[in-house]
C-alpha atoms as an extended CHARMM CRD file, in Angstrom:
* protein
*
       218  EXT
         1         1  MET       CA              3.0060000000       11.2520000000       25.9050000000  PROA      1               0.0000000000
         2         2  PHE       CA              2.8360000000        7.8410000000       24.2450000000  PROA      2               0.0000000000
         3         3  LYS       CA              4.4750000000        4.8800000000       25.9500000000  PROA      3               0.0000000000
         4         4  GLY       CA              3.7460000000        2.2130000000       23.3600000000  PROA      4               0.0000000000
         5         5  ILE       CA              3.1380000000        1.5420000000       19.6660000000  PROA      5               0.0000000000
         6         6  ILE       CA              1.2080000000       -1.3350000000       18.0990000000  PROA      6               0.0000000000
         7         7  PHE       CA              1.9630000000       -2.1460000000       14.4670000000  PROA      7               0.0000000000
         8         8  ASP       CA              0.0250000000       -4.0890000000       11.9030000000  PROA      8               0.0000000000
         9         9  SER       CA              2.4350000000       -6.4920000000       10.2190000000  PROA      9               0.0000000000
        10        10  ASP       CA              1.6430000000       -6.9460000000        6.5240000000  PROA      10              0.0000000000
        11        11  GLY       CA              2.1330000000       -3.7040000000        4.6340000000  PROA      11              0.0000000000
        12        12  VAL       CA              3.4400000000       -1.8150000000        7.6650000000  PROA      12              0.0000000000
        13        13  LEU       CA              6.4370000000       -3.8220000000        8.8600000000  PROA      13              0.0000000000
        14        14  VAL       CA              6.8230000000       -6.3010000000        6.0200000000  PROA      14              0.0000000000
        15        15  ASN       CA              6.0410000000       -6.0590000000        2.3050000000  PROA      15              0.0000000000
        16        16  SER       CA              4.2070000000       -9.3780000000        2.3600000000  PROA      16              0.0000000000
        17        17  MET       CA              0.6090000000       -8.6640000000        1.4120000000  PROA      17              0.0000000000
        18        18  PRO       CA              1.0140000000       -9.5510000000       -2.2880000000  PROA      18              0.0000000000
        19        19  TYR       CA              1.9110000000      -13.1160000000       -1.2380000000  PROA      19              0.0000000000
        20        20  HSD       CA             -1.0240000000      -13.3170000000        1.1720000000  PROA      20              0.0000000000
        21        21  ALA       CA             -3.3590000000      -12.0770000000       -1.5620000000  PROA      21              0.0000000000
        22        22  LYS       CA             -2.0980000000      -14.5830000000       -4.1190000000  PROA      22              0.0000000000
        23        23  ALA       CA             -2.3660000000      -17.4100000000       -1.5940000000  PROA      23              0.0000000000
        24        24  TRP       CA             -5.9910000000      -16.5600000000       -0.8380000000  PROA      24              0.0000000000
        25        25  VAL       CA             -6.8820000000      -16.2160000000       -4.5370000000  PROA      25              0.0000000000
        26        26  ASP       CA             -5.3580000000      -19.6410000000       -5.2630000000  PROA      26              0.0000000000
        27        27  VAL       CA             -7.0640000000      -21.3300000000       -2.3160000000  PROA      27              0.0000000000
        28        28  PHE       CA            -10.4850000000      -19.9180000000       -3.1430000000  PROA      28              0.0000000000
        29        29  ALA       CA            -10.0010000000      -20.9830000000       -6.7660000000  PROA      29              0.0000000000
        30        30  GLU       CA             -9.5200000000      -24.5520000000       -5.5170000000  PROA      30              0.0000000000
        31        31  LEU       CA            -12.8600000000      -24.1520000000       -3.7320000000  PROA      31              0.0000000000
        32        32  ASP       CA            -14.4780000000      -22.8680000000       -6.9410000000  PROA      32              0.0000000000
        33        33  ILE       CA            -14.8640000000      -19.3390000000       -5.5690000000  PROA      33              0.0000000000
        34        34  HSD       CA            -13.5780000000      -16.4630000000       -7.7040000000  PROA      34              0.0000000000
        35        35  VAL       CA            -11.7050000000      -13.8060000000       -5.7320000000  PROA      35              0.0000000000
        36        36  THR       CA             -9.3880000000      -11.0470000000       -6.9810000000  PROA      36              0.0000000000
        37        37  GLU       CA             -6.2350000000       -9.8630000000       -5.2550000000  PROA      37              0.0000000000
        38        38  ASN       CA             -7.6920000000       -6.3610000000       -4.9560000000  PROA      38              0.0000000000
        39        39  GLU       CA            -10.6800000000       -7.7910000000       -3.0530000000  PROA      39              0.0000000000
        40        40  ILE       CA             -8.2260000000       -9.3190000000       -0.5830000000  PROA      40              0.0000000000
        41        41  TYR       CA             -6.4820000000       -5.9570000000       -0.1360000000  PROA      41              0.0000000000
        42        42  GLU       CA             -9.8440000000       -4.3560000000        0.6150000000  PROA      42              0.0000000000
        43        43  ILE       CA            -10.4210000000       -6.6450000000        3.6160000000  PROA      43              0.0000000000
        44        44  GLU       CA             -6.7980000000       -6.8300000000        4.7690000000  PROA      44              0.0000000000
        45        45  GLY       CA             -6.5350000000       -7.2140000000        8.5270000000  PROA      45              0.0000000000
        46        46  SER       CA             -9.3760000000       -9.6860000000        8.9210000000  PROA      46              0.0000000000
        47        47  ASN       CA             -8.3270000000      -13.0450000000       10.3410000000  PROA      47              0.0000000000
        48        48  HSD       CA             -8.8600000000      -16.2670000000        8.3930000000  PROA      48              0.0000000000
        49        49  VAL       CA            -12.3370000000      -16.8220000000        9.8200000000  PROA      49              0.0000000000
        50        50  GLY       CA            -13.4240000000      -13.3910000000        8.6490000000  PROA      50              0.0000000000
        51        51  VAL       CA            -11.8790000000      -13.8040000000        5.1900000000  PROA      51              0.0000000000
        52        52  ILE       CA            -13.5250000000      -17.1860000000        4.6800000000  PROA      52              0.0000000000
        53        53  ASN       CA            -16.9200000000      -15.9560000000        5.8490000000  PROA      53              0.0000000000
        54        54  ILE       CA            -16.7980000000      -12.8620000000        3.6220000000  PROA      54              0.0000000000
        55        55  PHE       CA            -16.0780000000      -14.6960000000        0.3850000000  PROA      55              0.0000000000
        56        56  PHE       CA            -18.2640000000      -17.7110000000        1.0530000000  PROA      56              0.0000000000
        57        57  GLU       CA            -21.1560000000      -15.3140000000        1.6970000000  PROA      57              0.0000000000
        58        58  LYS       CA            -20.4080000000      -13.4420000000       -1.5420000000  PROA      58              0.0000000000
        59        59  ALA       CA            -20.5370000000      -16.7770000000       -3.3500000000  PROA      59              0.0000000000
        60        60  GLY       CA            -23.8560000000      -17.6470000000       -1.7000000000  PROA      60              0.0000000000
        61        61  ARG       CA            -22.3130000000      -20.5140000000        0.2410000000  PROA      61              0.0000000000
        62        62  VAL       CA            -21.8730000000      -21.4160000000        3.9060000000  PROA      62              0.0000000000
        63        63  PRO       CA            -18.6250000000      -23.0310000000        5.0690000000  PROA      63              0.0000000000
        64        64  GLU       CA            -18.8770000000      -26.2020000000        7.1160000000  PROA      64              0.0000000000
        65        65  PRO       CA            -17.4790000000      -25.7910000000       10.6590000000  PROA      65              0.0000000000
        66        66  ASP       CA            -14.5600000000      -28.1430000000        9.9550000000  PROA      66              0.0000000000
        67        67  MET       CA            -13.5090000000      -26.2060000000        6.8560000000  PROA      67              0.0000000000
        68        68  TYR       CA            -11.9140000000      -23.2320000000        8.6510000000  PROA      68              0.0000000000
        69        69  ASP       CA             -8.8180000000      -25.0560000000        9.8740000000  PROA      69              0.0000000000
        70        70  ARG       CA             -8.4200000000      -26.9340000000        6.6050000000  PROA      70              0.0000000000
        71        71  ILE       CA             -8.6530000000      -23.7670000000        4.5050000000  PROA      71              0.0000000000
        72        72  LEU       CA             -6.2000000000      -22.0020000000        6.8310000000  PROA      72              0.0000000000
        73        73  GLU       CA             -3.7060000000      -24.8400000000        6.3600000000  PROA      73              0.0000000000
        74        74  MET       CA             -4.1410000000      -24.6230000000        2.5740000000  PROA      74              0.0000000000
        75        75  LYS       CA             -3.6010000000      -20.8650000000        2.6120000000  PROA      75              0.0000000000
        76        76  ARG       CA             -0.5460000000      -21.1430000000        4.8740000000  PROA      76              0.0000000000
        77        77  ALA       CA              1.0090000000      -23.7290000000        2.5560000000  PROA      77              0.0000000000
        78        78  HSD       CA              0.4580000000      -21.5150000000       -0.5160000000  PROA      78              0.0000000000
        79        79  PHE       CA              1.9370000000      -18.4900000000        1.2750000000  PROA      79              0.0000000000
        80        80  LEU       CA              5.0290000000      -20.2590000000        2.5680000000  PROA      80              0.0000000000
        81        81  GLU       CA              5.6870000000      -21.8220000000       -0.8310000000  PROA      81              0.0000000000
        82        82  ASN       CA              5.5930000000      -18.5020000000       -2.6900000000  PROA      82              0.0000000000
        83        83  ASN       CA              6.6280000000      -16.0080000000       -0.0050000000  PROA      83              0.0000000000
        84        84  ARG       CA              9.2980000000      -13.5120000000       -1.0830000000  PROA      84              0.0000000000
        85        85  ALA       CA              8.4420000000      -10.8870000000        1.5370000000  PROA      85              0.0000000000
        86        86  GLU       CA             10.9790000000       -8.2410000000        2.5190000000  PROA      86              0.0000000000
        87        87  THR       CA             11.1040000000       -5.6130000000        5.2420000000  PROA      87              0.0000000000
        88        88  PHE       CA             10.5250000000       -1.9750000000        4.4050000000  PROA      88              0.0000000000
        89        89  GLU       CA             13.7950000000       -0.0690000000        4.2160000000  PROA      89              0.0000000000
        90        90  GLY       CA             14.8150000000        1.5930000000        7.4500000000  PROA      90              0.0000000000
        91        91  MET       CA             12.0560000000        0.1500000000        9.6260000000  PROA      91              0.0000000000
        92        92  TYR       CA             14.2140000000       -2.3170000000       11.5590000000  PROA      92              0.0000000000
        93        93  GLU       CA             16.8180000000        0.3190000000       12.3550000000  PROA      93              0.0000000000
        94        94  CYS       CA             14.1100000000        2.7710000000       13.4090000000  PROA      94              0.0000000000
        95        95  LEU       CA             12.3770000000        0.3280000000       15.7430000000  PROA      95              0.0000000000
        96        96  SER       CA             15.6800000000       -0.8760000000       17.1720000000  PROA      96              0.0000000000
        97        97  SER       CA             16.4100000000        2.6900000000       18.2620000000  PROA      97              0.0000000000
        98        98  MET       CA             12.9690000000        2.9240000000       19.9180000000  PROA      98              0.0000000000
        99        99  LYS       CA             13.0570000000       -0.4280000000       21.6930000000  PROA      99              0.0000000000
       100       100  ASN       CA             14.3030000000        0.8900000000       25.0340000000  PROA      100             0.0000000000
       101       101  LYS       CA             11.9700000000        3.9040000000       25.1000000000  PROA      101             0.0000000000
       102       102  PHE       CA              8.6450000000        2.4310000000       23.9820000000  PROA      102             0.0000000000
       103       103  LYS       CA              6.7550000000       -0.8160000000       24.4440000000  PROA      103             0.0000000000
       104       104  LEU       CA              6.3070000000       -2.2900000000       20.9720000000  PROA      104             0.0000000000
       105       105  ALA       CA              3.7560000000       -4.8300000000       19.7440000000  PROA      105             0.0000000000
       106       106  VAL       CA              2.3520000000       -6.4150000000       16.6000000000  PROA      106             0.0000000000
       107       107  ALA       CA             -1.3650000000       -7.0480000000       16.0070000000  PROA      107             0.0000000000
       108       108  SER       CA             -1.9090000000       -8.9210000000       12.7540000000  PROA      108             0.0000000000
       109       109  GLY       CA             -4.8000000000      -10.7400000000       11.1440000000  PROA      109             0.0000000000
       110       110  ALA       CA             -2.4570000000      -13.3650000000        9.6770000000  PROA      110             0.0000000000
       111       111  ASP       CA             -2.0100000000      -16.7570000000       11.2980000000  PROA      111             0.0000000000
       112       112  ARG       CA              0.4910000000      -17.3050000000       14.0950000000  PROA      112             0.0000000000
       113       113  THR       CA              2.9760000000      -19.4140000000       12.1200000000  PROA      113             0.0000000000
       114       114  ILE       CA              3.3800000000      -16.7800000000        9.4170000000  PROA      114             0.0000000000
       115       115  VAL       CA              3.4390000000      -13.7310000000       11.7160000000  PROA      115             0.0000000000
       116       116  THR       CA              6.0060000000      -15.1500000000       14.1230000000  PROA      116             0.0000000000
       117       117  SER       CA              8.2480000000      -16.4580000000       11.3410000000  PROA      117             0.0000000000
       118       118  LEU       CA              8.2960000000      -13.0480000000        9.6110000000  PROA      118             0.0000000000
       119       119  MET       CA              8.9560000000      -11.1570000000       12.8420000000  PROA      119             0.0000000000
       120       120  GLU       CA             11.7220000000      -13.5540000000       13.9040000000  PROA      120             0.0000000000
       121       121  LYS       CA             13.3510000000      -13.1940000000       10.4980000000  PROA      121             0.0000000000
       122       122  PHE       CA             13.0800000000       -9.4260000000       10.0580000000  PROA      122             0.0000000000
       123       123  TYR       CA             12.6050000000       -7.9900000000       13.5680000000  PROA      123             0.0000000000
       124       124  PRO       CA             14.2940000000      -10.3570000000       16.0370000000  PROA      124             0.0000000000
       125       125  GLY       CA             14.0030000000       -9.2350000000       19.6440000000  PROA      125             0.0000000000
       126       126  ILE       CA             12.0780000000       -6.0640000000       18.8120000000  PROA      126             0.0000000000
       127       127  PHE       CA              8.5210000000       -6.7360000000       19.9840000000  PROA      127             0.0000000000
       128       128  ASP       CA              7.2500000000       -7.2160000000       23.5150000000  PROA      128             0.0000000000
       129       129  THR       CA              4.1950000000       -9.1130000000       22.3130000000  PROA      129             0.0000000000
       130       130  ILE       CA              2.7290000000      -10.4080000000       19.0460000000  PROA      130             0.0000000000
       131       131  ILE       CA             -1.0060000000      -10.9410000000       18.4420000000  PROA      131             0.0000000000
       132       132  SER       CA             -1.9770000000      -13.1060000000       15.4690000000  PROA      132             0.0000000000
       133       133  GLY       CA             -5.3460000000      -13.7460000000       13.8630000000  PROA      133             0.0000000000
       134       134  GLU       CA             -5.5660000000      -17.0350000000       15.7450000000  PROA      134             0.0000000000
       135       135  ASP       CA             -5.1420000000      -15.3380000000       19.1270000000  PROA      135             0.0000000000
       136       136  VAL       CA             -8.5090000000      -13.5760000000       18.9870000000  PROA      136             0.0000000000
       137       137  LYS       CA            -12.0830000000      -14.7000000000       18.5420000000  PROA      137             0.0000000000
       138       138  ASN       CA            -13.0680000000      -11.5550000000       16.6620000000  PROA      138             0.0000000000
       139       139  GLY       CA            -10.6300000000      -10.1810000000       14.0790000000  PROA      139             0.0000000000
       140       140  LYS       CA            -10.4080000000       -6.6560000000       12.7290000000  PROA      140             0.0000000000
       141       141  PRO       CA            -12.5240000000       -4.4410000000       12.4640000000  PROA      141             0.0000000000
       142       142  ASP       CA            -13.4910000000       -5.6480000000       15.9420000000  PROA      142             0.0000000000
       143       143  PRO       CA            -11.3450000000       -3.9220000000       18.6200000000  PROA      143             0.0000000000
       144       144  GLU       CA            -10.3080000000       -7.2450000000       20.1920000000  PROA      144             0.0000000000
       145       145  PRO       CA             -6.8340000000       -7.4950000000       18.5460000000  PROA      145             0.0000000000
       146       146  TYR       CA             -5.7950000000       -4.0500000000       19.7780000000  PROA      146             0.0000000000
       147       147  ASN       CA             -7.4720000000       -4.4250000000       23.1600000000  PROA      147             0.0000000000
       148       148  LYS       CA             -5.5940000000       -7.6720000000       23.6950000000  PROA      148             0.0000000000
       149       149  ALA       CA             -2.2920000000       -6.0770000000       22.6850000000  PROA      149             0.0000000000
       150       150  LEU       CA             -2.9200000000       -3.2170000000       25.1360000000  PROA      150             0.0000000000
       151       151  GLU       CA             -3.6530000000       -5.6900000000       27.9040000000  PROA      151             0.0000000000
       152       152  LEU       CA             -0.4500000000       -7.6340000000       27.2850000000  PROA      152             0.0000000000
       153       153  LEU       CA              1.5920000000       -4.4320000000       27.1070000000  PROA      153             0.0000000000
       154       154  GLY       CA              0.0270000000       -3.2290000000       30.3430000000  PROA      154             0.0000000000
       155       155  LEU       CA             -0.9270000000        0.1150000000       28.8200000000  PROA      155             0.0000000000
       156       156  ASP       CA             -4.0510000000        2.2580000000       28.6380000000  PROA      156             0.0000000000
       157       157  LYS       CA             -5.5010000000        3.0870000000       25.2280000000  PROA      157             0.0000000000
       158       158  LYS       CA             -4.4420000000        6.7200000000       25.6060000000  PROA      158             0.0000000000
       159       159  GLU       CA             -0.8270000000        5.6810000000       26.2260000000  PROA      159             0.0000000000
       160       160  CYS       CA             -0.4470000000        3.8100000000       22.9470000000  PROA      160             0.0000000000
       161       161  PHE       CA             -1.1060000000        4.3420000000       19.2440000000  PROA      161             0.0000000000
       162       162  VAL       CA             -1.5260000000        2.1390000000       16.1870000000  PROA      162             0.0000000000
       163       163  VAL       CA              0.1250000000        2.1030000000       12.7630000000  PROA      163             0.0000000000
       164       164  GLU       CA             -2.1410000000        0.5920000000       10.0950000000  PROA      164             0.0000000000
       165       165  ASN       CA             -2.3610000000        0.3900000000        6.3100000000  PROA      165             0.0000000000
       166       166  ALA       CA             -5.8540000000       -1.0150000000        5.7910000000  PROA      166             0.0000000000
       167       167  PRO       CA             -9.4320000000        0.1850000000        6.4030000000  PROA      167             0.0000000000
       168       168  LEU       CA            -10.4410000000       -2.7210000000        8.6630000000  PROA      168             0.0000000000
       169       169  GLY       CA             -7.3140000000       -2.2410000000       10.7600000000  PROA      169             0.0000000000
       170       170  ILE       CA             -7.9420000000        1.4640000000       11.1590000000  PROA      170             0.0000000000
       171       171  GLU       CA            -11.5420000000        0.7360000000       12.1040000000  PROA      171             0.0000000000
       172       172  SER       CA            -10.3250000000       -1.7990000000       14.6760000000  PROA      172             0.0000000000
       173       173  ALA       CA             -7.9590000000        0.7410000000       16.2360000000  PROA      173             0.0000000000
       174       174  LYS       CA            -10.6370000000        3.4370000000       16.3560000000  PROA      174             0.0000000000
       175       175  ASN       CA            -13.1450000000        0.9730000000       17.8450000000  PROA      175             0.0000000000
       176       176  ALA       CA            -10.5630000000        0.3870000000       20.5810000000  PROA      176             0.0000000000
       177       177  GLY       CA            -10.4620000000        4.1560000000       21.1860000000  PROA      177             0.0000000000
       178       178  MET       CA             -6.8880000000        4.5450000000       20.0070000000  PROA      178             0.0000000000
       179       179  PHE       CA             -4.9950000000        7.1350000000       17.9620000000  PROA      179             0.0000000000
       180       180  CYS       CA             -4.1900000000        5.6480000000       14.5560000000  PROA      180             0.0000000000
       181       181  VAL       CA             -1.5550000000        6.5010000000       11.9590000000  PROA      181             0.0000000000
       182       182  GLY       CA             -2.4130000000        5.3310000000        8.4410000000  PROA      182             0.0000000000
       183       183  ILE       CA              0.0110000000        4.5280000000        5.6330000000  PROA      183             0.0000000000
       184       184  PRO       CA             -1.3030000000        3.7910000000        2.0950000000  PROA      184             0.0000000000
       185       185  THR       CA              0.9660000000        0.8800000000        1.1980000000  PROA      185             0.0000000000
       186       186  TYR       CA             -1.3380000000       -1.0040000000       -1.1680000000  PROA      186             0.0000000000
       187       187  LEU       CA             -4.5700000000        0.9930000000       -1.2680000000  PROA      187             0.0000000000
       188       188  ASP       CA             -5.3520000000        4.5360000000       -2.2970000000  PROA      188             0.0000000000
       189       189  VAL       CA             -5.0910000000        7.0940000000        0.4910000000  PROA      189             0.0000000000
       190       190  THR       CA             -8.8380000000        7.7560000000        0.1780000000  PROA      190             0.0000000000
       191       191  LYS       CA             -9.4230000000        4.3350000000        1.7690000000  PROA      191             0.0000000000
       192       192  LEU       CA             -7.6410000000        5.4170000000        4.9550000000  PROA      192             0.0000000000
       193       193  GLN       CA             -9.5150000000        8.6090000000        5.7870000000  PROA      193             0.0000000000
       194       194  GLU       CA            -10.6510000000        7.3460000000        9.2020000000  PROA      194             0.0000000000
       195       195  ALA       CA             -7.0500000000        7.4550000000       10.4590000000  PROA      195             0.0000000000
       196       196  ASP       CA             -6.0970000000       10.3460000000       12.7580000000  PROA      196             0.0000000000
       197       197  LEU       CA             -2.8770000000       10.9720000000       10.8310000000  PROA      197             0.0000000000
       198       198  ILE       CA             -1.8880000000        9.7690000000        7.3620000000  PROA      198             0.0000000000
       199       199  VAL       CA              1.7280000000        9.5470000000        6.2180000000  PROA      199             0.0000000000
       200       200  LYS       CA              2.4180000000        9.2320000000        2.5060000000  PROA      200             0.0000000000
       201       201  ASP       CA              5.0400000000        6.4560000000        2.6640000000  PROA      201             0.0000000000
       202       202  HSD       CA              7.4530000000        4.5740000000        4.9210000000  PROA      202             0.0000000000
       203       203  LYS       CA             10.0530000000        7.3150000000        4.7640000000  PROA      203             0.0000000000
       204       204  GLU       CA              7.5480000000        9.7610000000        6.2260000000  PROA      204             0.0000000000
       205       205  LEU       CA              6.4530000000        7.1670000000        8.7830000000  PROA      205             0.0000000000
       206       206  ILE       CA             10.0510000000        6.6710000000        9.9250000000  PROA      206             0.0000000000
       207       207  ASN       CA             10.5140000000       10.4220000000       10.2570000000  PROA      207             0.0000000000
       208       208  TYR       CA              7.3730000000       10.6120000000       12.3990000000  PROA      208             0.0000000000
       209       209  LEU       CA              8.5330000000        7.7530000000       14.6270000000  PROA      209             0.0000000000
       210       210  LYS       CA             11.9780000000        9.3160000000       14.9700000000  PROA      210             0.0000000000
       211       211  SER       CA             10.4060000000       12.6090000000       16.0550000000  PROA      211             0.0000000000
       212       212  LEU       CA              8.5890000000       10.7880000000       18.8640000000  PROA      212             0.0000000000
       213       213  ASN       CA             11.7990000000        9.0260000000       19.8210000000  PROA      213             0.0000000000
       214       214  ASP       CA             13.6050000000       12.3490000000       19.9950000000  PROA      214             0.0000000000
       215       215  GLU       CA             10.8870000000       13.7790000000       22.2560000000  PROA      215             0.0000000000
       216       216  GLN       CA             11.3110000000       10.8570000000       24.6410000000  PROA      216             0.0000000000
       217       217  SER       CA             15.0330000000       11.5670000000       24.8180000000  PROA      217             0.0000000000
       218       218  LYS       CA             14.5460000000       15.1350000000       26.0510000000  PROA      218             0.0000000000
């Protein structure tokens, strides 16, 4: 029986990815690199180092070592200026009811300032630990984010499962040897086929989580 759950943040807990995507598109435009919002959705879950490397390589360019922090600051500023993120209906209430029965964590590719501010606003006191993109050397699809969350929760990979909405996140969870539930928030369900279980929307996800909560109560 599962003892813990690790959630991706953007697109799973908070409807925030459109603002991340726009921020990245605007920042890359300032760097004379053309990127579409859909391209950002495709690599959702990667930390800022991964995102920068991917699109610089596509543009045939190599970022200078001192550019990573500067670009991250630019992206953060764009996001915070335009952010209108909201929680998904029913998720806070669901997780509140599970708090005393499961260890709960967040493993996000976004930077620490953004992740912690969103969790403090929408899910205060819910999570035992939060992993941001800045807390790992290797972002998703590398297993490091989920391995680090497991370590901080004090759980084995078989005692915990992941909820993800993006291909790189699902790949990260599977690389960590974990059961993964996929939810197609922004991408077509065909992009999530590597997940062990796919729910069609947040209502179905909440029902699944509630069923686990009920089992723990028996």
